[in-house]
N, C-alpha and C positions, 0 to 999 in steps of 0.2 A: 503495500498499500504505499502512496504517498509517491509514486515515480510518474504520474501524469501531471503536465501543466494546469495551472490554476489561475482562475480570473477573480479578481477580488474588488466589491464596491463596498465603501465603508463610507456610511453616510453619518455627518454629525449636524445638529440643529443647536446654535448658540442660544444660551440664557437672553434674554432682552436686555441691552445693554453691555452684554459681554461678545458682542461680534467681534470687536478688533482684537480683543485678548484671544478668543477662540483662532481667529486668523494669524496671529502671529505665532501661537503654539504651534499649528500645524504646518505653517511655511517653514519651521525647522525641522520638519520630517523627512522631506524629499533627499537632500544631498546625503545624509548617511545612509537612508535606505538604499538609495541607488548604487551604493559600494557593497552592499551585501549578496553572498553567495546566491544564487537563483532569481536575482530581482533581474527581469527583463523592462519593464517600466513601473514608474510610481508616479501619478500625476494628478495633481492638485487640482479641484475646480471648485469655483461659487456658482450656487444657482442666481442668474439673475434678476428673476421675478421675486427671489427670497432670499435676500443679502445675508441672512443668519444661518444659511445653509450651505454647507461643503460635501464634497465627497473627494476621496480618492478612488482613483480607477488605476489598478495595480495587475500587473502579470507576473506570476511566478513559473520557474521552471517545475518546480514539484511543491507538492503539497507541504514536503517537510521543510523546504525552503522557508514557506511562509510562517509554518508554524514556529521555525528557528528567529524567525523576524520580530513574532509577538513576544519572544522572550529578552530582546536586546535591551540596553538601557535607554534609548532614545524613545521606543516605545513603552517601555514602564515608566518614564516619565510623563509622557504625554498621558496615560491612563491616570496618574497620580493627580493630574490638574482638571481631570473633565468632571469629576462631581461639582466644582464651582464653575464651570465654564456650561455645561450640556443642559439645555432643558428636557431632553429625553435621553434615554439610553441610545449607544452608537448601533445602528442597523448595519449589519456588515451580510452582503449578498456572497456567496461563492460559488461560482461555475465553471463548467467545463465547455469548452469552446466546439461549438456543433459546427462541422465543415460542411455546409451547403452551399 
């Protein structure tokens, strides 16, 4: 298990008034993450119609590489900040690409 490529979309919604703080915390993530084993892309987006909603679009070589990513110091730091920054729990969607 864990040998197939994995796509992840992780969705964040800021508490009212904490949008800039959440954005700052999320902007710190791509640089160290892109250096990790198995990271194919790790891109941060903001939803234009909802400026407090952000998401990462990620592709990992394997499920195990993504699992290791979740244990890194930068992810753990972000997770420690989320109770103060997020209006709702992180929504994480994981999928396998369908070649159609």
